[in-house]
N, C-alpha and C positions, 0 to 999 in steps of 0.2 A: 502491500499502497503507499504512497508516493502520500508523501505528506509536505507542509510547507508555514511559516509562518508569516504576515504579512505589515510589516509598521511604516509609520511617515513620522517627518521631522514634525515635531507639534509644540503649541505652549509659545509662538513665534514673534505675540505679540508684546508693544510694547508701551507703556502710562497709555494713554489716545490712539496711537495710531494702534490697530487693529492689521494683521497677516494671516490672512491665508482661510481655509475653509475649515477647521477646526473640526467643529460639530457635526457633518455632513462626512471629512471624510474620517471622524471616529468608527460612523460604521458600517466603514469596509473592512475597518483593522484589528489587529489580533495583541500588537503592539508598538506602544507608544514611547517615542524619541524626544520629552521635555526638556527644551533649552531653559539653562541655564542660568540666565542672565549675564552673559560675558558677550556671546556673540546676540545675542536677542532672547527676549523672554524679563520679565518681572519677578519678587517676590510675590505680587498677588497673582502675574498669569501662570504661575507655577502651582500656588496654589489653588486655582479655577480649573486647569489640566488635571491636576491629579484627581479634581473632585470629578471629573468630567468622565475620564477612562472609570473608574471605580465602577460610577452608575453604567454603562455599560459596559463591563466586563473585561474592559482590553488592561492586560498585562503594561507596567513602567518600567521607562528606562531613563538614565540619565544622558544628555545630550552636548555632552560641554566641548566648547569650542574655544577660538583665541581670543583675547579685552580685545576686540573690535567690532562695536554696534555702529560705525560711522557705514564700514564695506561688508556688514554680515558675516564678520568671518570667511570670508569668500577670497581674503586679499592675504597669501602667503606674508609668515613672519619667520624673523632668526632667531626665533628660540631655544634656548638650550635645552638639552633631556629632561635638567630640573624644575624649570622655570612649567614649563609641558606638565611633567609630575603634580607640582605643582597648582597648577593652574585647572586642572583635570581630578584631582584628588579634593580639593575646595571644592567644587560644584558641585564632584558626588556628595561627599555631604551635607552641601544646602541642598540638596534633592531629596536624597535619603531622610532628613529631618522632616521636609514636608510630609513623604510618606510615612514615613512610622508616626505621628501624628496624626494621622488617619486612619493606622491599626491595617497599613495595605507595606508588603514589601517592596521593593529596587528589586526586577529582573536583571536587566541591562544596563550596560553604557556603551554609545555607539558616537565618536566624538562625528564634531560638526565640517563641514567646507574645507578650508584651505589645510587643516590641522590633519584632519583625516585624510588629504588626497596628499603630503607630505610625508606622515608617518607611515602608511602604505610604501611609500617606495626607501624611505626612511628604519631602517634597525633600528636604530640608536629611539628615535623619539617614538617606532612601535615598543620600543619594552618602556621605557618611561607609563605612557599609557596603559602598557600590564599592567605596571607596579600598581600605580597609582588603585586598580580597578580592585588589585589583589588585596589593598592596603580600605581600600573604600569600603567593603565589606565583607560578607562573607555568602561565597556560592554566586557572585557577582558575574554577567557573563559578560564577554568583549563580542559582538558585535562587529566587522570588519568587510570588508573587503575580498573578496573569496581569491584568493590565492594570491596573497599579499606579505609581507614581512610580520602584517597582524597576527598572523595563522600561525609561523616559528616563533613567533616571542611570545604567544599566550602557552605553546605547545611546551616550550623549555621550562614555565612559571607555573605548569599545571592549573591556570586559568582557563575554565571554559571558553572556548570558542567558535561562534559561530558566526559561517561564512554568509554573506550579502553580494544579493547581485540586484540590478536595478531597473527596472519598467522603462521609465522612461525616459534612460539616459544610453547614449549611444556607446558604444566601446572598441580603443585601439586594438589594437594587436595582440600587446601584448597585458591585456588584460585589464591594463586601468582606462577612467575612463576618459574622452573627449570633451574636453576643455569647454566648460559654455561659451564660448568667445565661439568655438568656429561652428562653422555650418551643419546640421545636421546634429550636433551635438545632443539637442532636446529630440523626444520623440513627443510627438500629438496623435498620434493616432490611436484610436485608444486601443482597439480592433488589432493592428499591428504590432501595440505595447502586450496584446495579452495572446497572441500567436505566442510571442518570442517568450514571456512568461512558463507559459507550460510549457516550450519547448523546455527552456529550462530545467524544469522542475522534472519531465520525465527523460530528460536523453543527456540532461547535463549537457547543453553546446549551447554556443548561440555565436548569431556573422558580427563581426568586427563590422566598423566601416566601411575596411576597404574590400568586403568580404572577405579576409580570414575564418575560419571554424576556430572557435576561442571554448577550451573543455572546463566546466563551473559549475557545479551541483549546489543550488544557492538553497542553505538551508534558512533565509526568510529576504522578501521580500520589498525592497525599496520605493512607496506609493507615495509623491513628491503634493505635500497639502497646497503648496502655495504657485502651482505653477498653472496656470486659466487649463479649461475643464478637467481640472484636477479630481471635481469631486465625481465627474461622470467616469475617469479612464480608475477611478478606485472602484466604482462598481460593478463597470466591465468586467476586469480582471474577477477580483470576487465570486461575478456571474458564471465568468469562463471555467476554471477551480471546480467549479461546485459539479459543474458537466461533466466537466474531464474525471473527475470521480477523485479528484485530487482534495485529500482535506487541509483544511486551515485549522492551526493550533494556535498556539503562544508560543512562543520561542522555546520554553523551557521545555514543552512535551514537545515538540518536535525534536531534540537534544535526544531525551529519555529514551 
């Protein structure tokens, strides 16, 4: 039986600024990555997002990023491994406290944006993030790019790792994501995205932007909540998985 988690980056509103379609996307996912105030989000948004996830039976994860509100955490920063460790541990701790206050456990940690992309190719940064995950709580799962430095670092540290793939992002031949500024980086066709997801889960392959075949078998599929058509895409992918006989469950259950 094939089984997969559906995750989305949520809680990215800030003060009076509302971003994304959290409530609607939440209805289609099984795990939520909640922004922790560095790249987006604020304390009140964090609390409300955790409450919403609990109401909908969605597992909760921390989504730490670089301290870059203006750039939404998507700009590369020259941070040392020690700095990245501290940034992640701080943000994991903040969301853990919110979860604890509401009687729910934090399930996983997924880095955001530039931190995610840089650490996927930089072993020292990946190890720093893994250390923060290990020190941030018991049995936390690291959610990271399939076939990246995250997987090796997690294995060596004894941290549970879940491989992630993206429904609406194009891949380069090396398995990394096509930079957002390049044409074709973001997929908007919901049917194409759904077909790609089914193929990844069933066959363990995905076609790169240059036509090459990439081998990966994800535990979780990311559905972005802040892109145009995010709600319809999330609904279409969830429905396609159901019709294909693929069970959709939270990360913890997928890894069991």
